[in-house]
N, C-alpha and C positions, 0 to 999 in steps of 0.2 A: 511750547508749554509755558504758561505763565507761572512765575515763581510764587509759591504759596508761603504764607507766614508760618512760623513755628506752631502757633496755636491752631491754625487750620489743618496742618499736617497731623498734629496730635489728635484733633477731633475726628478727622477722617479715619485714622487708625483705630481709635476707640470705638467708633461706630461700626467699622468693619469687624472688629473683634466681637462686639456684641451680637452682630447680625449673623456672622458666619462661623465663629469659633467657639462661642460659649453655648454649651448644651446644658439644659436643665432636665433632671430626671433622677434616676437612681443608678449610681455608678460605684463599682468596686475598684478602688485605686490599687496600684501595684503594691502598696503597703498592706493591702487587705482591708483597709478602712473603707467605710461607706461615705459617699458624698452626694449632695443634692445637685451638684453641678460639675461640669468638666470643661476645661478650656484647652482646646486643641490648637496650639499656636502654629502647627505645621500647615494647617489650612490657610493661614494668612501668609506665612513666609514663603510658601510655594506658589502663591498666586502673583501675577504681575503687579497688581495694584498694591497688595500687602507688602511685597518685597520692596517696591519703590518707597512706600511710606516708611517702613522700618529703617531702610538704609538712609533715607533722607534725614530722619530724626537722629540716628546714630552719627551720621557724618557731621551734622550740626553740633552734636555734643562733643565730638572729639576734635573738631576743627581748630580749636584754640590751643590744643596740645601738640607737641612736636612728636607725632607718631608716624611711623612708616610701615606699620603692619597692624592687622586686626585678626582675631580668631576666637575660637572657642571649641568646646567638645564637638567632635565630628558628628555628623548627621543633623543634629539640631542647629548648629551654627553654620553649616555649609551653605544653605541658600541665602542666609543673611550676609555672610562674608562675600559670596559671589556678587550679590546685588550691591554691596558696599564698595567692592573693588571697581565695578563698572561705573557706578555713580561718581566715585572719587576721581576716576579718570576723566569723565565728562566734565567735571568741575576743575580740571587742570591741577588736581591735587592727589595724584594716585597714591594709594596706600597698599 
């Protein structure tokens, strides 16, 4: 796989979010408020391409820091952390 630039990765993720995760319509949010749109990020982070793009962008963001772990609230962060762990290993910088 050819290495893509940061900008290319971000554009692909943005396009994927717009195409697959952003829904327009009438939605009742968990707060009870109404919204004209809903972004379901799980659609992206649970897809092979989306997980790769998100992990690549995050790995690039944290690569200059001396980190040995990454995480977040369970369920939402789990697919991202899994992809990040695998990608960091492939880049000889496991976290």
